[in-house]
C-alpha positions as a Python dict, from the first residue, in 0.01 Angstrom:
ca = {
    (1, 'M'): (0, 0, 0),
    (2, 'Y'): (1, 282, -206),
    (3, 'S'): (-190, 622, -142),
    (4, 'K'): (-301, 681, -498),
    (5, 'G'): (-313, 428, -796),
    (6, 'L'): (-399, 464, -1183),
    (7, 'F'): (-535, 188, -1333),
    (8, 'W'): (-432, 198, -1697),
    (9, 'F'): (-732, 26, -1926),
    (10, 'R'): (-604, -162, -2277),
    (11, 'R'): (-729, -514, -2378),
    (12, 'D'): (-923, -546, -2077),
    (13, 'L'): (-1234, -314, -2108),
    (14, 'R'): (-1454, -457, -1800),
    (15, 'L'): (-1464, -395, -1461),
    (16, 'E'): (-1560, -766, -1349),
    (17, 'D'): (-1285, -1043, -1273),
    (18, 'N'): (-1031, -793, -1388),
    (19, 'A'): (-706, -900, -1292),
    (20, 'A'): (-498, -573, -1274),
    (21, 'L'): (-794, -387, -1139),
    (22, 'Y'): (-852, -622, -849),
    (23, 'S'): (-453, -575, -808),
    (24, 'T'): (-493, -209, -772),
    (25, 'C'): (-816, -189, -593),
    (26, 'K'): (-618, -413, -307),
    (27, 'N'): (-326, -231, -330),
    (28, 'C'): (-418, 157, -315),
    (29, 'A'): (-632, 346, -82),
    (30, 'E'): (-777, 587, -347),
    (31, 'L'): (-791, 494, -719),
    (32, 'S'): (-814, 653, -1099),
    (33, 'F'): (-907, 517, -1435),
    (34, 'V'): (-754, 594, -1769),
    (35, 'F'): (-800, 488, -2139),
    (36, 'V'): (-523, 615, -2403),
    (37, 'F'): (-626, 604, -2761),
    (38, 'D'): (-284, 580, -2910),
    (39, 'E'): (-176, 757, -3202),
    (40, 'N'): (78, 570, -3284),
    (41, 'I'): (-190, 282, -3370),
    (42, 'L'): (-444, 546, -3526),
    (43, 'N'): (-263, 712, -3724),
    (44, 'K'): (-181, 425, -3943),
    (45, 'L'): (-548, 370, -3977),
    (46, 'I'): (-684, 471, -4312),
    (47, 'N'): (-1052, 436, -4311),
    (48, 'K'): (-1150, 711, -4068),
    (49, 'N'): (-1495, 488, -4068),
    (50, 'D'): (-1276, 240, -3881),
    (51, 'K'): (-1588, -37, -3705),
    (52, 'R'): (-1323, -112, -3443),
    (53, 'L'): (-1289, 241, -3361),
    (54, 'T'): (-1653, 261, -3263),
    (55, 'F'): (-1699, -80, -3072),
    (56, 'I'): (-1371, 18, -2873),
    (57, 'W'): (-1552, 383, -2783),
    (58, 'Q'): (-1913, 171, -2705),
    (59, 'S'): (-1666, -51, -2479),
    (60, 'I'): (-1562, 262, -2314),
    (61, 'C'): (-1848, 443, -2295),
    (62, 'C'): (-1992, 122, -2098),
    (63, 'L'): (-1720, 154, -1830),
    (64, 'K'): (-1710, 506, -1793),
    (65, 'T'): (-2138, 486, -1747),
    (66, 'E'): (-2054, 187, -1464),
    (67, 'L'): (-1773, 373, -1314),
    (68, 'E'): (-1944, 711, -1258),
    (69, 'K'): (-2254, 534, -1101),
    (70, 'K'): (-1962, 404, -809),
    (71, 'G'): (-1864, 803, -772),
    (72, 'A'): (-1528, 732, -1028),
    (73, 'S'): (-1446, 898, -1288),
    (74, 'L'): (-1250, 785, -1673),
    (75, 'Y'): (-964, 959, -1791),
    (76, 'L'): (-1029, 965, -2172),
    (77, 'L'): (-683, 1095, -2342),
    (78, 'Y'): (-528, 1067, -2716),
    (79, 'G'): (-168, 1041, -2792),
    (80, 'D'): (105, 892, -2722),
    (81, 'P'): (89, 660, -2434),
    (82, 'V'): (446, 688, -2350),
    (83, 'I'): (385, 1044, -2264),
    (84, 'E'): (1, 1046, -2168),
    (85, 'I'): (51, 797, -1888),
    (86, 'P'): (364, 963, -1715),
    (87, 'K'): (180, 1290, -1737),
    (88, 'L'): (-93, 1178, -1561),
    (89, 'A'): (27, 1009, -1324),
    (90, 'K'): (218, 1240, -1209),
    (91, 'N'): (-79, 1550, -1207),
    (92, 'L'): (-262, 1272, -1004),
    (93, 'K'): (-6, 1218, -785),
    (94, 'A'): (1, 854, -782),
    (95, 'E'): (231, 639, -655),
    (96, 'C'): (193, 344, -862),
    (97, 'V'): (-10, 282, -1237),
    (98, 'F'): (-159, -63, -1279),
    (99, 'A'): (-195, -226, -1616),
    (100, 'N'): (-290, -589, -1764),
    (101, 'R'): (20, -730, -1963),
    (102, 'D'): (-11, -730, -2392),
    (103, 'Y'): (186, -932, -2539),
    (104, 'E'): (242, -792, -2909),
    (105, 'K'): (596, -629, -3020),
    (106, 'Y'): (459, -280, -2989),
    (107, 'A'): (311, -314, -2670),
    (108, 'L'): (592, -490, -2482),
    (109, 'E'): (813, -196, -2626),
    (110, 'R'): (557, 93, -2502),
    (111, 'D'): (553, -46, -2154),
    (112, 'E'): (888, -75, -2126),
    (113, 'K'): (918, 339, -2208),
    (114, 'V'): (637, 421, -2012),
    (115, 'Q'): (776, 239, -1655),
    (116, 'A'): (1074, 395, -1782),
    (117, 'H'): (991, 756, -1768),
    (118, 'L'): (720, 654, -1456),
    (119, 'N'): (1028, 527, -1255),
    (120, 'E'): (1196, 898, -1295),
    (121, 'N'): (925, 1044, -1127),
    (122, 'E'): (953, 725, -863),
    (123, 'I'): (626, 608, -966),
    (124, 'N'): (606, 194, -1018),
    (125, 'F'): (469, 73, -1297),
    (126, 'L'): (279, -301, -1243),
    (127, 'S'): (159, -554, -1458),
    (128, 'Q'): (-108, -864, -1447),
    (129, 'K'): (-151, -1176, -1639),
    (130, 'D'): (-548, -1143, -1772),
    (131, 'Q'): (-611, -1189, -2133),
    (132, 'I'): (-483, -1588, -2121),
    (133, 'I'): (-520, -1806, -1852),
    (134, 'F'): (-119, -1899, -1951),
    (135, 'E'): (155, -1711, -2020),
    (136, 'L'): (450, -1882, -2231),
    (137, 'P'): (685, -1977, -1988),
    (138, 'E'): (377, -2135, -1759),
    (139, 'V'): (315, -2428, -2050),
    (140, 'L'): (683, -2527, -2186),
    (141, 'K'): (821, -2853, -2298),
    (142, 'P'): (1000, -3054, -2090),
    (143, 'D'): (1354, -2928, -2231),
    (144, 'R'): (1185, -2538, -2141),
    (145, 'K'): (1153, -2505, -2523),
    (146, 'P'): (795, -2405, -2649),
    (147, 'Y'): (582, -2593, -2837),
    (148, 'I'): (554, -2572, -3212),
    (149, 'V'): (260, -2821, -3255),
    (150, 'F'): (-75, -2762, -3082),
    (151, 'T'): (-172, -3106, -3011),
    (152, 'P'): (126, -3183, -2754),
    (153, 'Y'): (64, -2821, -2664),
    (154, 'K'): (-316, -2887, -2574),
    (155, 'K'): (-267, -3208, -2381),
    (156, 'A'): (29, -3002, -2147),
    (157, 'W'): (-193, -2666, -2167),
    (158, 'L'): (-496, -2928, -2005),
    (159, 'K'): (-277, -3117, -1777),
    (160, 'N'): (-122, -2778, -1622),
    (161, 'L'): (-527, -2679, -1563),
    (162, 'L'): (-576, -2947, -1410),
    (163, 'T'): (-325, -2937, -1103),
    (164, 'R'): (-538, -2628, -1004),
    (165, 'S'): (-796, -2570, -1214),
    (166, 'E'): (-990, -2371, -928),
    (167, 'F'): (-696, -2160, -885),
    (168, 'Y'): (-617, -2078, -1251),
    (169, 'L'): (-1038, -2030, -1372),
    (170, 'T'): (-1149, -1840, -1037),
    (171, 'A'): (-1270, -1507, -1072),
    (172, 'Y'): (-1139, -1194, -947),
    (173, 'P'): (-1324, -992, -722),
    (174, 'S'): (-1253, -666, -873),
    (175, 'Q'): (-1599, -574, -910),
    (176, 'D'): (-1641, -646, -551),
    (177, 'Y'): (-1393, -457, -417),
    (178, 'L'): (-1424, -142, -618),
    (179, 'N'): (-1793, -116, -480),
    (180, 'K'): (-1576, 3, -132),
    (181, 'K'): (-1328, 211, -281),
    (182, 'Q'): (-1224, 572, -260),
    (183, 'F'): (-1165, 740, -565),
    (184, 'T'): (-911, 1037, -616),
    (185, 'P'): (-1101, 1339, -746),
    (186, 'K'): (-1136, 1439, -1106),
    (187, 'L'): (-916, 1714, -1242),
    (188, 'A'): (-1090, 1967, -1403),
    (189, 'S'): (-741, 2068, -1573),
    (190, 'I'): (-720, 1798, -1765),
    (191, 'N'): (-864, 1764, -2149),
    (192, 'Q'): (-1060, 1496, -2203),
    (193, 'L'): (-1242, 1347, -2536),
    (194, 'Q'): (-1637, 1397, -2589),
    (195, 'S'): (-1645, 1214, -2922),
    (196, 'L'): (-1474, 1005, -3230),
    (197, 'E'): (-1413, 1312, -3421),
    (198, 'Q'): (-1203, 1477, -3189),
    (199, 'I'): (-936, 1228, -3329),
    (200, 'G'): (-1025, 1246, -3670),
    (201, 'F'): (-1278, 945, -3666),
    (202, 'Q'): (-1639, 914, -3740),
    (203, 'E'): (-1847, 658, -3514),
    (204, 'N'): (-1998, 346, -3752),
    (205, 'K'): (-2389, 323, -3715),
    (206, 'N'): (-2449, -7, -3876),
    (207, 'L'): (-2225, -186, -3659),
    (208, 'I'): (-2351, -531, -3578),
    (209, 'L'): (-2189, -641, -3274),
    (210, 'Q'): (-2192, -388, -2997),
    (211, 'G'): (-1935, -291, -2806),
    (212, 'G'): (-1920, -322, -2413),
    (213, 'F'): (-1923, -558, -2135),
    (214, 'L'): (-2275, -565, -2085),
    (215, 'S'): (-2289, -655, -2453),
    (216, 'A'): (-2092, -952, -2392),
    (217, 'E'): (-2221, -1076, -2093),
    (218, 'K'): (-2563, -1103, -2333),
    (219, 'T'): (-2412, -1291, -2610),
    (220, 'F'): (-2214, -1497, -2372),
    (221, 'E'): (-2507, -1599, -2172),
    (222, 'Q'): (-2729, -1675, -2519),
    (223, 'F'): (-2419, -1841, -2639),
    (224, 'I'): (-2400, -2084, -2311),
    (225, 'E'): (-2782, -2134, -2324),
    (226, 'Q'): (-2824, -2171, -2699),
    (227, 'R'): (-2549, -2311, -2913),
    (228, 'I'): (-2249, -2440, -2720),
    (229, 'F'): (-2405, -2812, -2704),
    (230, 'S'): (-2444, -2812, -3081),
    (231, 'Y'): (-2113, -2603, -3156),
    (232, 'K'): (-1906, -2923, -3298),
    (233, 'E'): (-2170, -2957, -3582),
    (234, 'T'): (-2270, -2601, -3654),
    (235, 'R'): (-1973, -2424, -3607),
    (236, 'D'): (-1848, -2467, -3963),
    (237, 'F'): (-2190, -2395, -4106),
    (238, 'L'): (-2263, -2018, -4260),
    (239, 'E'): (-2595, -2034, -4095),
    (240, 'P'): (-2654, -1669, -3878),
    (241, 'N'): (-2486, -1725, -3479),
    (242, 'S'): (-2341, -2070, -3597),
    (243, 'T'): (-2041, -1886, -3380),
    (244, 'S'): (-2000, -1837, -3030),
    (245, 'N'): (-1979, -1432, -3147),
    (246, 'L'): (-1758, -1391, -2834),
    (247, 'S'): (-1421, -1358, -3097),
    (248, 'V'): (-1409, -956, -3047),
    (249, 'H'): (-1546, -960, -2709),
    (250, 'L'): (-1237, -1168, -2612),
    (251, 'R'): (-1004, -921, -2831),
    (252, 'F'): (-1085, -607, -2619),
    (253, 'G'): (-1153, -781, -2315),
    (254, 'N'): (-1560, -716, -2309),
    (255, 'I'): (-1530, -1072, -2136),
    (256, 'S'): (-1290, -1249, -1887),
    (257, 'I'): (-1122, -1531, -2064),
    (258, 'R'): (-1168, -1727, -1727),
    (259, 'K'): (-1520, -1708, -1771),
    (260, 'C'): (-1516, -1849, -2047),
    (261, 'F'): (-1300, -2118, -1951),
    (262, 'R'): (-1430, -2186, -1637),
    (263, 'T'): (-1836, -2193, -1763),
    (264, 'A'): (-1752, -2473, -2082),
    (265, 'W'): (-1554, -2671, -1806),
    (266, 'N'): (-1771, -2676, -1548),
    (267, 'L'): (-2042, -2748, -1827),
    (268, 'M'): (-1819, -3015, -1963),
    (269, 'L'): (-1774, -3205, -1629),
    (270, 'S'): (-2157, -3202, -1605),
    (271, 'H'): (-2279, -3351, -1912),
    (272, 'K'): (-2310, -3665, -2158),
    (273, 'L'): (-2059, -3767, -2399),
    (274, 'I'): (-2240, -3632, -2728),
    (275, 'I'): (-2308, -3306, -2559),
    (276, 'K'): (-1900, -3290, -2375),
    (277, 'E'): (-1794, -3286, -2728),
    (278, 'N'): (-1973, -2993, -2836),
    (279, 'I'): (-1788, -2802, -2548),
    (280, 'E'): (-1415, -2936, -2581),
    (281, 'T'): (-1453, -2813, -2898),
    (282, 'W'): (-1493, -2470, -2848),
    (283, 'L'): (-1255, -2530, -2558),
    (284, 'S'): (-995, -2650, -2833),
    (285, 'E'): (-1054, -2304, -3018),
    (286, 'L'): (-1007, -2078, -2694),
    (287, 'I'): (-639, -2296, -2646),
    (288, 'W'): (-596, -2241, -3031),
    (289, 'R'): (-560, -1884, -2893),
    (290, 'E'): (-360, -1940, -2601),
    (291, 'F'): (-145, -2174, -2872),
    (292, 'Y'): (-71, -1861, -3062),
    (293, 'S'): (-20, -1628, -2850),
    (294, 'S'): (239, -1857, -2666),
    (295, 'I'): (401, -1858, -3011),
    (296, 'L'): (411, -1469, -3107),
    (297, 'Q'): (521, -1391, -2723),
    (298, 'A'): (801, -1682, -2811),
    (299, 'F'): (912, -1604, -3167),
    (300, 'S'): (915, -1240, -3237),
    (301, 'G'): (977, -1185, -3581),
    (302, 'I'): (653, -1441, -3709),
    (303, 'E'): (452, -1132, -3835),
    (304, 'K'): (660, -1055, -4093),
    (305, 'Q'): (869, -1355, -4141),
    (306, 'E'): (793, -1718, -4220),
    (307, 'F'): (806, -1988, -3914),
    (308, 'K'): (946, -2229, -4128),
    (309, 'T'): (1282, -2215, -4243),
    (310, 'E'): (1240, -2398, -4569),
    (311, 'Y'): (973, -2188, -4659),
    (312, 'Q'): (1138, -1877, -4660),
    (313, 'N'): (1184, -1614, -4942),
    (314, 'L'): (941, -1815, -5181),
    (315, 'P'): (845, -1610, -5507),
    (316, 'W'): (565, -1534, -5488),
    (317, 'K'): (323, -1378, -5715),
    (318, 'K'): (352, -1062, -5800),
    (319, 'D'): (-11, -951, -5931),
    (320, 'E'): (-182, -627, -5871),
    (321, 'K'): (-494, -737, -6072),
    (322, 'L'): (-526, -1061, -5899),
    (323, 'L'): (-531, -913, -5557),
    (324, 'Q'): (-761, -668, -5601),
    (325, 'A'): (-1004, -940, -5737),
    (326, 'W'): (-988, -1107, -5402),
    (327, 'I'): (-980, -791, -5213),
    (328, 'N'): (-1292, -659, -5350),
    (329, 'G'): (-1482, -1020, -5399),
    (330, 'Q'): (-1419, -1016, -5784),
    (331, 'T'): (-1311, -1385, -5819),
    (332, 'G'): (-1601, -1515, -5982),
    (333, 'Y'): (-1599, -1761, -5680),
    (334, 'P'): (-1925, -1709, -5460),
    (335, 'I'): (-1783, -1852, -5151),
    (336, 'I'): (-1475, -1629, -5155),
    (337, 'D'): (-1637, -1364, -5307),
    (338, 'A'): (-1883, -1364, -5053),
    (339, 'A'): (-1652, -1362, -4755),
    (340, 'M'): (-1497, -1093, -4841),
    (341, 'R'): (-1776, -849, -4922),
    (342, 'Q'): (-1894, -931, -4564),
    (343, 'L'): (-1578, -837, -4423),
    (344, 'K'): (-1525, -532, -4602),
    (345, 'A'): (-1937, -453, -4488),
    (346, 'T'): (-1912, -595, -4150),
    (347, 'G'): (-1547, -622, -4052),
    (348, 'Q'): (-1692, -1018, -3962),
    (349, 'M'): (-1610, -1372, -4147),
    (350, 'P'): (-1654, -1694, -3976),
    (351, 'N'): (-1348, -1932, -3921),
    (352, 'R'): (-1399, -2128, -4177),
    (353, 'L'): (-1417, -1854, -4456),
    (354, 'R'): (-1130, -1749, -4336),
    (355, 'M'): (-888, -2076, -4399),
    (356, 'I'): (-1101, -2125, -4716),
    (357, 'V'): (-1012, -1767, -4837),
    (358, 'A'): (-674, -1715, -4719),
    (359, 'S'): (-629, -2121, -4903),
    (360, 'F'): (-728, -1952, -5213),
    (361, 'L'): (-524, -1642, -5200),
    (362, 'C'): (-198, -1857, -5123),
    (363, 'K'): (-273, -2146, -5298),
    (364, 'D'): (-479, -2069, -5620),
    (365, 'L'): (-360, -1725, -5667),
    (366, 'L'): (13, -1804, -5550),
    (367, 'L'): (16, -1447, -5394),
    (368, 'D'): (183, -1393, -5036),
    (369, 'W'): (5, -1434, -4725),
    (370, 'R'): (124, -1125, -4582),
    (371, 'F'): (-103, -931, -4809),
    (372, 'G'): (-369, -1103, -4684),
    (373, 'Q'): (-243, -1042, -4346),
    (374, 'A'): (-243, -691, -4348),
    (375, 'H'): (-559, -683, -4514),
    (376, 'F'): (-744, -886, -4267),
    (377, 'A'): (-582, -628, -4028),
    (378, 'N'): (-733, -360, -4169),
    (379, 'Y'): (-1084, -462, -4171),
    (380, 'L'): (-1132, -757, -3903),
    (381, 'L'): (-1320, -637, -3639),
    (382, 'D'): (-1167, -950, -3409),
    (383, 'F'): (-799, -875, -3558),
    (384, 'D'): (-556, -995, -3286),
    (385, 'L'): (-197, -992, -3426),
    (386, 'A'): (-112, -1379, -3306),
    (387, 'S'): (-444, -1549, -3406),
    (388, 'N'): (-437, -1375, -3756),
    (389, 'N'): (-83, -1421, -3812),
    (390, 'G'): (-122, -1764, -3672),
    (391, 'G'): (-423, -1822, -3920),
    (392, 'W'): (-257, -1692, -4197),
    (393, 'Q'): (71, -1900, -4181),
    (394, 'W'): (-125, -2207, -4163),
    (395, 'A'): (-318, -2131, -4457),
    (396, 'A'): (-12, -2079, -4653),
    (397, 'S'): (129, -2345, -4504),
    (398, 'T'): (415, -2173, -4344),
    (399, 'G'): (322, -2161, -4034),
    (400, 'V'): (337, -2341, -3630),
    (401, 'D'): (159, -2698, -3731),
    (402, 'A'): (26, -2592, -4078),
    (403, 'V'): (-181, -2717, -4297),
    (404, 'P'): (62, -2923, -4550),
    (405, 'Y'): (124, -2776, -4903),
    (406, 'F'): (-64, -3008, -5124),
    (407, 'R'): (-383, -2940, -4922),
    (408, 'I'): (-589, -2668, -5082),
    (409, 'F'): (-923, -2591, -5014),
    (410, 'N'): (-1182, -2660, -5327),
    (411, 'P'): (-1407, -2328, -5314),
    (412, 'T'): (-1694, -2563, -5494),
    (413, 'L'): (-1696, -2810, -5223),
    (414, 'Q'): (-1689, -2585, -4943),
    (415, 'S'): (-1953, -2390, -5096),
    (416, 'E'): (-2165, -2680, -5164),
    (417, 'K'): (-2099, -2811, -4796),
    (418, 'F'): (-2168, -2537, -4557),
    (419, 'D'): (-2387, -2324, -4759),
    (420, 'P'): (-2583, -2581, -4960),
    (421, 'K'): (-2916, -2312, -5001),
    (422, 'A'): (-2623, -2072, -5108),
    (423, 'K'): (-2840, -1825, -4879),
    (424, 'Y'): (-2494, -1658, -4717),
    (425, 'I'): (-2379, -1633, -5052),
    (426, 'K'): (-2694, -1472, -5150),
    (427, 'T'): (-2700, -1238, -4897),
    (428, 'Y'): (-2343, -1065, -5012),
    (429, 'I'): (-2392, -1137, -5364),
    (430, 'P'): (-2743, -1010, -5435),
    (431, 'E'): (-2603, -1030, -5802),
    (432, 'L'): (-2716, -1410, -5772),
    (433, 'N'): (-3001, -1376, -5569),
    (434, 'N'): (-3207, -1557, -5895),
    (435, 'I'): (-2943, -1848, -5983),
    (436, 'E'): (-3038, -2182, -5879),
    (437, 'A'): (-2828, -2312, -5573),
    (438, 'K'): (-2677, -2588, -5745),
    (439, 'D'): (-2571, -2361, -6034),
    (440, 'I'): (-2422, -2107, -5754),
    (441, 'H'): (-2183, -2359, -5653),
    (442, 'N'): (-2086, -2518, -5959),
    (443, 'M'): (-2044, -2172, -6119),
    (444, 'T'): (-2273, -2298, -6412),
    (445, 'F'): (-2410, -1948, -6475),
    (446, 'L'): (-2365, -1672, -6661),
    (447, 'I'): (-2450, -1243, -6605),
    (448, 'P'): (-2341, -967, -6700),
    (449, 'D'): (-2283, -815, -6374),
    (450, 'Y'): (-2072, -1111, -6213),
    (451, 'P'): (-1719, -1193, -6303),
    (452, 'A'): (-1626, -1498, -6411),
    (453, 'P'): (-1363, -1738, -6224),
    (454, 'I'): (-998, -1572, -6283),
    (455, 'V'): (-848, -1928, -6228),
    (456, 'N'): (-941, -2238, -6302),
    (457, 'H'): (-931, -2442, -5949),
    (458, 'K'): (-820, -2770, -6089),
    (459, 'E'): (-574, -2579, -6267),
    (460, 'A'): (-457, -2363, -6002),
    (461, 'K'): (-435, -2685, -5813),
    (462, 'Q'): (-174, -2835, -5953),
    (463, 'K'): (12, -2541, -6052),
    (464, 'A'): (54, -2499, -5627),
    (465, 'I'): (174, -2783, -5537),
    (466, 'E'): (461, -2774, -5840),
    (467, 'F'): (546, -2451, -5730),
    (468, 'F'): (601, -2576, -5327),
    (469, 'K'): (784, -2891, -5480),
    (470, 'M'): (1026, -2635, -5695),
    (471, 'H'): (1087, -2388, -5425),
    (472, 'L'): (1108, -2554, -5112),
    (473, 'K'): (1464, -2581, -4940),
    (474, 'P'): (1485, -2928, -4810),
    (475, 'N'): (1777, -2904, -4595),
    (476, 'A'): (1670, -2632, -4394),
    (477, 'S'): (1703, -2616, -4059),
    (478, 'E'): (1402, -2709, -3858),
    (479, 'I'): (1379, -2404, -3674),
    (480, 'R'): (1352, -2085, -3728),
    (481, 'L'): (1258, -1753, -3606),
    (482, 'A'): (1449, -1641, -3316),
}
């Protein structure tokens, strides 16, 4: 038992069902709380009106308000966590710092340095699993190697869950324990942030999805009550609220992954087959998230290097004009352009469109998937390194359990099928408001303020197939990255 403990919020911006927060409450007589805006990350952001900063700020303000209702304070700091966390812990006379684990390379190296500095001052550092159900060592093949194909991973994942589903999905009563705790008095000497402007960012007033665990709870309830029972049939159609809208809340930990699985699991067990299939589809999406996390944990170089060695060193095109047309939604393919414009305007893009635009960049334009990965990293509100990398390498045919190189999305067919009335397209390309949907899909229109297609899809598809056939290394070893 520690007399004083410091809890460090990161990708877990909630009080309910928080693993490390529960551990802090159980093991400390007095508590303090901190969130650090990491200068090492923020200095790389070019856009000072980045929507993610507003989302995080809203989430932090929600946390701060709820903690203050309980008589606690939340320290809001800006700087290098390797410096700020040990310094604050020492000033508070904390004996231990608690946090939930992060699995990205930067985060792992950061935490190792933080722990070293804390230990120099005889302060412990303890971390918990929270953002996923199973970490890499918990779901391995019989030979103790990681799964690199999703279906057997999913089967093993589910088998693991079934052995002790109540244990793995039970909520941590962190909120209840927090209500009974004492809090270390606030130190007036600590300079705290009062606004985003203090760290050089502007609050974005046009955020569609609001941050905070209260917003996450409302979004979750709406999805469970209204849309999960038709999720399989509707998730690919480009209608408002056809998806769960929970990915960004999961990314920043506004909602517990255990709650998502537990609720869906219980619903699935209590409904008929047709309903069950819809719930299973959403569960599979959550397991894909875990799968990509396990790949990132197992193969640290995957962010910059193709997973499959036979796809490494492909001579991708270097054409800045084509890349900018894709980035700015000026390809002449309405479904592609609408998606790219939505991304810039809102920070959002449905998963179906992420696959379509990624296929277009890598296969139709033959541009390096890393360009797309970087662009998504700059704009996606729900950006997560593991899922983003997994999705891009899937589309480029270079990653784990990826689409075959000869499978290439046809933008016209995708447009006709998932946006039949072109409502989505017209939302983001107002130049086409007066054009008939069938003409939009077939691109049989000509207007002065919208570009002609930059490539012919049929010809580009054939060139892509020839490109991969010519440059793949057939004798390359099966694995991969260290």
